[in-house]
N, C-alpha and C positions, 0 to 999 in steps of 0.2 A: 562302593564295591569295586573300585578300580583295582584293589588288591584283595581279592576275595578270600585268600588264605591267611591274611594277617589277623592274628588272634585279637589284638586290641580293637581293630575295626569291627570284627564280628561281635565283640562284646558291646560296643557302643550301639551298633545297629539293633542288636537284640533288645537292649534297654528301650530304645525308641519304639520298636514293635510291641514290646510288652506294655508300654504306656498306652499305645493306641488300642490294644485289646482291652486293657482295664477301663479306659474311658468309654469304649463302645459297650462293654458289658454293663457298666454302671448306668449309662444312659438308658439302655434297654430295660434294666431292672426298674428304673424310676418311671419309665414312660410306656411300658408294654401293657397290652390289655390284661385284664384280671385273669383270664383263662391261662395265660402263659405262666403266671406266678404260682399256679397250682401244679405245675408240671416240672419235670426235670428237663432243662434245656440241654440240647446236644449241639455244641458249637463246632463249626468247621473254619479252617483258616485257608483262604485262597490267596495265593501270591502271584502277581504278574511277573513273568520271567522275560528278561530282555534278550530274546532270541527268536528265530523263526520256529524253533521247536525246542522242547525240553529234552536234553540229552543226558548222558551219564558223566559229563565232564566235571571239572573242578568247580565251575561257577554254580551249577545245579547242586552239587554236594555242599557248597558253602551256604546256599539258600536253605537247604534242609537243616543244616547244622544251626544256623541262626534261628530258624523257625522253632526248632526243638528247644533251644535255650530260652527263647522268648516265651514260649508256652510255660516252661518251668518257672521263669521269673514271675509271670503273671499269677502263678499259683501260690506265691509266697506271701506271707503277711506283711513283710517289710517292703519298702519301695524298691523298684529296680535300680541297680547300680552296676557299674562295670566290674567291680570286685566280686559281687555276688554272681554275675554272669560268668566270670572266669572260673569260679568254684564249681558252678553247675556244668560248664563245658568240660572241666577236668573230672567231672563225676565225683567231686568231694562233698557235694550237697545232695541229699535225697529229696524227692518231691513226688507229689501225686498230681499229674497233669490233668487239666479239665478238658483238654482236646487230645483225643487219641492220635498217635502218629499216623494212622491210616486216614485221618481226616485233615491232614495237612497236604495241600495239593498245589503244584506249580502249573501255570498255564501261560502260553505266550501272550504277553501284555498287548501286543499289537492286534492279535486276534480278539482278545477281550474287548479292546476299544471298538471293534467293529460289531460287537454283539447287538448293541442298540440299533444299528443300521440294518443288520441282517434280520432282526426281529420286528422291524418297522414296516409299515405299508409302502414306504418310499423306496425300498431296496430294489436294485436291478442287478441281475447277474451279468458277469463279464469282467472286463479289465477295469482296474482302478489303481490309483496311486495315493498313498497316504504319507504326508510329510508332517512330522510332528516336531515343533520347535520347542524344546525344553530349556531349562536353565543351563545345563551343561552340554547337551547334545542336540544335533539335528539328525533326526531319524527318517530315512526314506524307505518305504516298502512298496514294491510292485506286486500286485495281487490279482489273481483271477478268482472270482466268486462263482462257484457253480454248485452242483449237487446231484443227488440221486433221489430215489423214492424214500430213502430213510434219513439221509443227513444233508444238511447244508455243509459245503466244503469250502474252506478258505485255503487256497493254494498260494503259498509264498514263492516268489521267484528271485529277483535280484533285490537285495536289501543291503542297506549300509547305515552304520551308526558313526557319525563324525563329530568330533569335539568342537562344534560350531554353534552352541547354544547362546542364549542372551547374556549369561554371566561371562562366558568366554569372550564375547565381543567386548564387554566392558573391561575385562581383564587385559585384553590386547591393547585397547585404546589407552587405558590408564597407565599401563606399564611403559608404553612407548613415550607418553607424555612425561612421565617421571624421569625417564632417562635424559630428557632435555632439561627439566626443571623439577627437582626432587619434591618440592613442597607445593606443587601446583594443583593437586587433586583435592577436591572438597571432601570426598568420602572414600574410604578404602573398600575393597571388594566385599569384606566381611559384613559391611553395612547392609548389603542386599541379599545375602545368602539365605536369610530367613524366609524370603518370598513374600513378606508383608509390605514391602516398599517397591514402588515402580523403579526400574532401572533407568537412569537418565540416558537420553540418546543424543542430545545436542551438545556441541562443544561447550557452549556457554553455561550449560547446566552441570558440566563435569568439573571444570576448573574454577578456582577462586576468582572473584571479580577482577582483581588486579592483573590477572594474566589473560583476560579475554581478548585483548587487542594484540597479543603477541603473534606476529606473522609466522615465526618458526614453529610455535606450538600448533597453530592452525594448519600449517602444511603437513606437520607430522600426523595430526589427527586425520586429515583427509587421505594421506598415503596409506595409513594402517587400515582405515575404513574401506578403501578401494581394494586392497589385497584381500580383506575378509569377504567383501562382496563376491569376488571371483570364486572363492572357495565355497561360499554358500550356494551359488548357482551351480558350480561344477559337481557338487555332491549328488543332488537329485538328477541332474542332467546325465551324469555317467550311468546311474542306475537305469534310467528310462531308455537311454540309447542302447544299452546292453539287453534290456528287456525286449525291446522291439526287434532287435537283431535275432535274438533267440527264437522269438515267435515266428519270424519270417523264415528262418532256417528250418523250422519244424514242418514247413509245408513245401511241397514240390512246385507249387504254382508261383512263379516269380511275380505275378500280379497281385498276390495276396496282400491285403492291407489289414493288419491286426487291430489297428485302432479306429479306422474309419474317420469320420469327421471330428469326433470328439473323444477325449479321454477324461473320465471322471476323476476328479482330484479333490481330496479333503486336505486342508491345511489346518492343523490343530495344535493344541498346547498353549501354555501361557505366553511363550515368546512370539506366537503368531499374531498377537495384538500389537506388536512393535511395528512402527512405520517402516523401519529398516528392512525387516523381513517381508512385510506385506508388499512393499514396492518391488522387491526382487522376485518373490515367488508367485505373487498373485496379480501383479500389475503389468506383466509383459516380458521382462528380461528372460525368465526361464522358458516361457513359451517360444520366444524368438529363437533361442538357442536350439530348440527342438525342430525347427523348420526343416533343416537338411535331412532329418530322420523321419519325416512324415510327408504326407501329401497335402499339407495345409498351405493355404495361400500365403506368400511372403508379406503381403500388406495387411496391417492390423485391421483396417476398416473393412477390408474384404472378408477376412476371417470372421469378424463380428457379424457381418451381413449374412454370411453363409453358415453361421454357427459352427465354426471350426475352432480347434485348439483345445486347451485345457478347460473342461467344464467344472468350474469351481463351485462347490456346494458346501453349505454349512452342515456339519454333522447333525443329522436329524434326531430329534428326541423320539424315543419310543412312544407308546400310547400315553398321552398326557395324563390320563386318569391314574396311571401307576405312579406318577410323580406329582400329584396334585397338591401335596403338602410342602413341596419344595419352595423355598423363597425364590422370588423372581430373579434375584441376583445370581442364583445358582442355575436355575433352569434355562436362562437365556445363554449361559455359557456351558451347555451340556457337554461339549467336547472335552472340557477339563475334568469332567466327572465320568467320562465314558468308560475308562478302564475299570474303575471301581464298580460301576454299574454292571459291566459285563462279568466281572469276577463274582459278583453276588449271585449269579446263576449257578455257580459251581461248574468245574470242568466237565463233569459227567453230563451236564445239560447244555453245553455249548457246542459250537460247530466243530466238525472234524477238521484238523489242521494237517496239511501236507506241505512239504518244503522241497522244492527242486534243488538239485545239487549243482547248479550252474557255477562256473568259475568266473 
């Protein structure tokens, strides 16, 4: 959705979404309890929106357009195709949708990702930062979790989406290496876009064996990796530095410390399993760069002793009883399912979302 108004892209995305809905409905029909088979099921479609809030801009309009086309496609007897999607989008094909337009809802995906945490017994109100490492992007969100008697409230402050995901790293490395030696790469980027193969991280795993001892290629690999490292650290650091400044400026007391000794941090997403990203975001470099913007001790051993710095926690599962049928391979990586889990509640049952307008 880099080009949300592109008709061809919308048609392809609609086909994908229609296939997901068809598979989901077919699975449910084959596996649901008998009581459901005697009733008319009313489906809803909840989509995660890549923003702090759902607005009336072109991206939200594109999401609704794609959703409507996908619902129509899934109602057709023939398999989804871009050609059929185009005819539906142009309203040259009539249909009877099985999901009413009012039952298609957008909800900020970052807030949906926190639904499991907010509804778990482990949740704590206050400041937190969520860094999600995806295939294409590195998403940083600074958040204050609070509430009143009626709602839990997720308040977004400084957020940034940067094109620094795991596939982008591979793309930068392989492109730089190919500029030196055109045929040195073992596999092109397309080989890993399906998400079913781990992206290689080591130089020797990216190039063909005959090029593994090339000093020029090794130096190029290291230089590109170093530049990418700086960008990966700078993106969340910039968000957090601005977040802290905004919080301090909101109080008249110059001694006010908005973070205290620790700042809760979730590092999620498929790319967060990468040693490259873990080393930078979880093993010290990001925390070190935040020292001038905090009251944390400059020495790592002292911060550890005093329990200062980023408090890295794994995204907790909600009540395990609710997910008791999940395979272990999925439940242990709950953060990768947390957006879908949150959206399953439906926007009307999720936390209230507010978004500050900081520059």
